[in-house]
C-alpha positions in Angstrom: 64.7 51.2 118.2 67.6 51.4 115.8 69.8 54.4 115.0 69.1 56.2 111.7 72.0 56.7 109.6 71.5 60.1 108.0 73.5 61.7 104.9 73.7 65.3 104.4 74.6 66.3 100.8 76.2 69.7 100.8 76.4 70.5 97.1 74.9 73.1 95.3 75.1 71.1 92.1 74.6 72.6 88.7 72.1 75.7 88.8 69.4 75.5 85.9 70.2 72.0 85.1 68.0 69.5 86.7 69.6 66.4 84.8 73.0 67.4 86.0 71.5 67.6 89.5 69.9 64.4 89.2 73.1 62.7 88.2 74.7 64.3 91.6 72.0 63.0 93.5 72.4 59.6 92.1 76.0 59.1 92.8 75.6 60.8 96.5 72.9 58.2 96.9 74.9 55.4 96.1 77.9 56.5 98.4 75.3 57.2 101.2 73.7 53.7 100.8 77.1 51.9 100.8 78.0 53.6 104.0 74.6 52.4 105.5 72.6 55.2 105.6 68.8 54.9 105.3 68.0 58.8 104.7 69.8 61.5 102.7 69.0 64.9 102.8 69.8 67.6 100.0 69.6 71.4 100.2 67.0 74.1 99.3 66.2 74.2 95.7 68.8 71.4 94.9 66.8 70.2 91.8 67.0 73.1 89.9 69.5 75.5 91.7 68.6 78.3 93.9 69.7 81.7 92.2 68.0 81.1 88.9 65.8 84.2 88.9 62.0 84.0 88.7 61.8 83.1 85.3 64.1 80.3 85.8 61.7 79.2 88.6 58.6 79.4 86.6 60.3 77.3 83.7 61.9 74.8 85.8 58.8 74.1 88.2 57.3 70.7 88.2 54.4 68.8 90.0 55.6 66.7 93.0 55.1 63.7 90.9 56.7 65.1 87.5 59.5 63.9 85.6 62.0 64.8 88.1 60.1 63.5 91.0 59.8 60.0 89.5 63.5 60.0 88.7 64.3 61.0 92.3 62.0 58.3 93.2 63.7 55.7 91.1 67.0 56.8 92.7 65.7 56.0 96.0 64.4 52.6 95.1 67.6 51.7 93.3 69.5 52.6 96.3 67.3 51.7 98.9 67.3 54.8 101.2 64.7 57.5 101.6 65.6 60.9 100.2 64.7 64.5 100.8 65.2 67.0 98.1 64.2 70.6 97.6 62.7 71.8 94.2 60.2 74.5 92.8 56.8 72.8 92.9 54.1 74.0 90.4 50.6 73.2 91.5 47.2 74.5 90.7 48.7 77.6 88.7 51.2 78.5 91.8 54.8 77.9 92.4 56.1 77.0 95.8 59.5 76.6 97.4 59.1 72.9 98.4 60.9 69.9 99.7 59.7 66.4 99.0 60.5 63.3 100.9 60.5 59.9 99.2 60.7 56.6 100.7 63.3 53.7 100.2 60.8 52.0 98.1 60.4 55.1 95.8 56.9 56.1 97.1 56.2 59.8 98.2 56.1 60.1 102.2 55.6 63.8 102.3 55.7 67.0 100.5 56.2 70.3 102.2 55.9 74.1 101.2 58.1 76.7 102.5 55.7 79.0 104.5 58.1 81.8 105.4 59.7 83.4 102.2 62.8 85.4 102.6 63.9 88.3 100.5 62.8 89.8 97.4 63.5 87.1 95.2 61.4 84.6 97.3 58.6 86.9 97.5 58.2 87.4 93.9 58.6 84.0 93.0 56.8 81.7 95.4 53.5 81.3 96.8 54.0 80.6 100.6 52.8 77.3 101.9 49.9 77.2 104.7 50.7 73.9 106.5 52.9 74.2 109.7 53.8 70.7 110.1 54.2 68.0 107.6 55.6 64.9 109.1 56.4 61.1 107.8 57.8 58.2 109.2 61.4 57.0 108.4 62.6 54.0 110.0 61.4 54.2 113.3 61.6 57.8 113.8 59.1 60.7 113.2 60.6 63.2 110.6 59.5 66.4 110.2 60.2 69.1 107.3 61.0 73.0 107.3 63.0 74.9 105.0 65.7 77.7 105.8 64.0 80.7 107.0 61.4 78.5 108.4 63.4 77.0 111.1 64.5 80.7 112.5 61.2 81.2 113.9 61.1 79.2 117.2 57.3 78.7 117.0 57.7 76.5 113.8 60.1 74.4 115.6 58.3 74.3 118.9 55.3 72.9 116.9 57.0 70.1 115.7 58.1 69.1 118.9 54.6 69.3 120.4 53.5 67.0 117.4 56.3 64.6 118.1 58.8 65.3 115.5 61.9 63.2 116.4 64.2 64.4 113.3 63.7 67.5 111.8 64.8 68.0 108.1 65.7 71.4 107.1 67.2 71.9 103.6 68.5 75.3 103.4 70.2 77.9 101.3 71.9 80.2 104.1 74.2 82.9 102.7 76.9 85.3 104.0 76.8 87.0 106.5 74.3 84.8 108.3 76.7 82.1 109.2 75.6 82.4 113.1 72.4 80.6 112.3 74.1 77.4 111.3 76.7 77.6 114.0 74.4 78.9 116.9 70.9 79.0 116.2 70.2 75.3 115.1 71.8 73.6 118.1 69.8 75.9 120.2 66.7 75.0 118.2 67.7 71.4 118.6 68.2 71.8 122.4 65.1 73.7 123.5 62.7 71.6 121.6 64.3 68.2 122.3 64.9 66.8 118.7 67.5 66.3 116.2 67.8 68.6 113.2 69.5 67.9 110.2 70.4 71.6 108.8 71.7 70.9 104.9 73.0 74.0 103.1 74.2 74.9 99.5 78.0 75.8 99.1 79.8 78.5 97.1 79.0 81.5 95.1 75.9 81.2 93.0 74.7 84.3 91.0 74.4 87.2 93.8 74.7 84.9 96.6 77.6 83.7 98.6 76.3 80.5 100.2 78.4 79.3 103.5 78.1 75.7 103.7 78.4 74.8 107.6 75.7 72.1 107.1 75.0 70.2 110.4 73.4 67.4 112.5 72.4 68.9 115.9 71.3 66.8 118.8 68.8 67.4 121.5 71.4 67.6 124.0 72.6 70.8 122.2 75.8 69.1 120.8 76.7 69.4 117.2 77.1 66.0 116.0 78.3 66.6 112.3 79.6 70.1 110.9 80.4 70.6 107.5 83.1 73.0 106.4 82.4 75.7 103.3 82.9 73.2 100.4 80.9 70.2 99.0 80.8 67.6 101.2 78.9 64.4 102.1 78.3 63.8 105.7 77.0 60.8 107.8 76.0 60.5 111.3 73.3 58.5 113.4 70.2 60.0 114.8 69.9 57.8 118.0 66.5 57.1 119.5 68.1 56.1 122.8 69.7 59.9 123.1 66.3 61.4 122.3 64.8 59.2 125.0 67.6 60.1 127.6 67.6 63.7 126.9 63.8 64.2 127.0 63.7 62.6 130.3 66.5 64.8 131.8 65.4 68.2 129.9 62.3 69.7 131.3 61.5 72.3 128.7 58.5 70.6 127.1 56.9 69.4 130.5 57.5 72.8 132.2 55.8 75.0 129.4 52.6 76.8 130.6 51.0 77.6 127.4 48.3 79.7 129.0 51.0 82.7 129.6 51.7 82.7 125.8 48.1 82.6 124.2 49.2 86.5 123.4 51.7 85.3 121.0 49.5 83.7 118.6 
């Protein structure tokens, strides 16, 4: 199996301006593709901005296959790489905090709705998703999706591990003073569930929030393969199937589980 070069776009774009954010995405996709990336991952709510208020969320929400979704599909097909982007999704009268994955040909591969909403703003603005594990295939890897707060629940990540996820994509809007999540929690999640995790954050001050950046790609060996600073960055790194195979053989966590002892956790 060949490595999947993965690009992490740490960029808050232009809050409230989907057209401007599509331009940022197009430019990043061109750069990532030129460097051999097969996948580009953006931050939570990248398409519209995060700190846009409940009214802004309702006004800018679109169906998965709406105008902005079609524009992202065109960008993916033009540059020949898969793209995972965060956006507010309108569906059947509800609005979800969603992340959509389109393939290198522009076809939709997966759409995930955030299941664990964080804080008053999210709980007032979004309906929680009810599907815990959403997966697709990119290259030769099984890719899964969670959003920000979701990954802080170990049960979510373990569910992906048991379903065979190789690379977990986590667009996020991580703010001060919770830097420890990016710095410590994410590498541990990758190690304990034996997968890669691409954790992609916003950066800078946006409304009342101070996003801390620190996007990373963590490996199944617990190492942080890539780490961003606090500003805008485009990082590129390889997700290596060989390391996954080796690490899973050496690390017995998943083999040594005793689920019968944990049934009360449900």
